[in-house]
Structures are given as C-alpha cells and as structure tokens.
C-alpha positions as CSV (number, residue, x, y, z in Angstrom):
1,X,47.8,-50.0,-2.4
2,X,50.2,-52.7,-3.4
3,X,53.3,-53.5,-1.2
4,X,56.4,-52.8,-3.2
5,X,60.1,-52.3,-2.6
6,X,60.9,-48.6,-2.6
7,X,64.3,-47.0,-2.6
8,X,64.9,-44.1,-0.1
9,X,68.0,-42.0,-0.5
10,X,69.8,-39.9,2.0
11,X,73.0,-38.1,2.6
12,X,74.8,-36.1,5.3
13,X,78.1,-34.4,5.4
14,X,80.4,-34.4,8.5
15,X,83.2,-32.1,9.7
16,X,85.8,-34.6,10.8
17,X,86.8,-38.2,10.1
18,X,86.1,-39.6,13.5
19,X,84.3,-42.7,14.7
20,X,82.0,-40.6,16.9
21,X,81.0,-38.2,14.1
22,X,80.4,-41.0,11.5
23,X,78.2,-42.9,13.9
24,X,76.3,-39.8,15.2
25,X,75.6,-38.4,11.8
26,X,74.7,-41.8,10.4
27,X,72.2,-42.3,13.2
28,X,70.8,-38.7,12.6
29,X,70.4,-39.5,8.9
30,X,68.7,-42.9,9.5
31,X,66.4,-41.5,12.2
32,X,65.3,-38.7,9.8
33,X,64.5,-41.2,7.0
34,X,62.6,-43.5,9.4
35,X,60.7,-40.6,11.0
36,X,59.7,-38.8,7.8
37,X,58.7,-42.0,6.0
38,X,57.1,-43.8,9.0
39,X,59.3,-46.9,8.5
40,X,59.5,-49.9,10.8
41,X,62.8,-51.8,11.0
42,X,61.0,-55.0,9.9
43,X,60.0,-53.3,6.7
44,X,63.6,-52.5,5.7
45,X,64.9,-55.0,3.0
46,X,68.5,-53.7,3.1
47,X,70.7,-50.6,3.5
48,X,73.6,-49.7,1.4
49,X,76.0,-47.0,2.7
50,X,78.8,-45.2,0.9
51,X,81.4,-42.9,2.2
52,X,83.6,-40.5,0.3
53,X,87.3,-41.7,0.2
54,X,88.2,-39.2,3.0
55,X,86.0,-41.0,5.5
56,X,87.3,-44.3,7.0
57,X,87.2,-44.0,10.8
58,X,84.2,-46.4,11.2
59,X,81.4,-48.2,9.3
60,X,78.1,-46.2,9.2
61,X,76.3,-49.6,9.2
62,X,77.3,-49.9,12.9
63,X,75.0,-47.0,13.7
64,X,72.1,-49.0,12.2
65,X,73.0,-51.9,14.4
66,X,73.1,-49.6,17.4
67,X,69.5,-48.6,16.5
68,X,68.4,-52.2,16.7
69,X,68.5,-53.1,13.0
70,X,69.7,-56.7,13.8
71,X,68.0,-58.5,11.0
72,X,68.6,-55.9,8.2
73,X,71.3,-56.7,5.7
74,X,73.8,-53.8,5.7
75,X,76.7,-53.0,3.4
76,X,79.3,-50.2,3.3
77,X,81.2,-49.2,0.2
78,X,83.5,-46.3,-0.9
79,X,81.9,-43.6,-3.0
80,X,83.6,-42.8,-6.4
81,X,86.4,-40.3,-6.0
82,X,85.1,-37.6,-8.3
83,X,87.4,-34.6,-8.2
84,X,84.6,-32.1,-8.1
85,X,82.5,-34.1,-5.5
86,X,81.6,-32.9,-2.1
87,X,84.0,-34.1,0.6
88,X,83.2,-36.0,3.9
89,X,79.7,-37.3,2.8
90,X,77.9,-40.4,4.0
91,X,75.2,-41.6,1.7
92,X,72.6,-44.3,2.2
93,X,70.1,-46.2,0.0
94,X,67.4,-47.9,2.0
95,X,65.3,-50.5,0.2
96,X,62.0,-50.7,2.1
97,X,58.9,-52.8,1.7
98,X,56.2,-50.1,1.5
99,X,52.7,-49.1,0.2
100,X,53.9,-45.5,-0.2
101,X,54.0,-44.5,-3.9
102,X,57.4,-43.4,-5.2
103,X,56.2,-39.8,-5.5
104,X,55.5,-39.6,-1.8
105,X,58.9,-40.9,-0.6
106,X,60.7,-38.3,1.5
107,X,64.4,-38.5,0.7
108,X,66.6,-36.9,3.4
109,X,69.5,-34.7,2.5
110,X,70.9,-33.1,5.7
111,X,73.5,-30.5,6.4
112,X,75.0,-29.2,3.1
113,X,74.0,-32.2,1.0
114,X,70.7,-30.9,-0.5
115,X,72.9,-29.4,-3.3
116,X,73.9,-33.0,-4.2
117,X,70.3,-33.8,-5.3
118,X,68.1,-30.7,-5.1
119,X,65.4,-32.6,-7.0
120,X,65.1,-35.2,-4.2
121,X,66.0,-32.9,-1.3
122,X,63.0,-30.7,-1.9
123,X,60.7,-33.6,-1.1
124,X,62.0,-33.8,2.4
125,X,60.9,-31.7,5.4
126,X,61.4,-27.9,5.1
127,X,64.7,-26.8,6.6
128,X,66.0,-30.2,7.4
129,X,69.5,-29.9,8.8
C-alpha cells in the first residue's frame, strides 16, 4: 500500500463551557481517533479543531499538547454559527500519513454527535460514547 495523507474526522459535544470539560472531552475524542485508527503521533501531519460559538473557555489544541503532540501543527477556529446547528460541539480534522485506504478510516463521533454525520459515524466502533 502507498503512504498517503488521510483525513480523519471526529466530534464530541460537551455539557458546559469550562476549561476542564473542553480539555477532557478533546482528549477523549483524540484518544478514540488514535486508538481506533492505530495512529502514532509522528504520523499526524496536522490537526484542525473547531468549536461552536458557545464554546470559548479554552483551546482544544491544548489537550493535544498535553498528550505529547509537541511537533504536530495545531489550529483552532470557530465553527459557523448555523441557527439549526448542534450546540457545544468540538470538531477535529486530523490529517494523517497512513497506508489505510479511505474506506477503512474510522471517524469518531462521540456523545450525541453521530447525528451530525451518520454516514461517517457508522464506520466507528459500535456504541461509541
């Protein structure tokens, strides 16, 4: 198989806009993506995080730094404020150097977020919360 850059999506919703919850849930999401896709930190090209406009207590990228992702370029941005959108959601797009074909990538939608992308969420582990 050829090494290629693959995009891995994930999302998690949180109950309250606190530093602790943003960091805890961000780590939970990143750990699920890493575990389910057997990723090594050195294979991550970059991570792009977005937060819904109601979340601003901390940067989810800080959770990645706490996990030891010292050499991974990280960026945080605000999600579009779509009136019908789910509230209090952290999303991530990891770009990873991988031999895994796109059809075998296991995107991770935790908590109530599988409804955001049921087509991608079904590829994750059964009952992921």
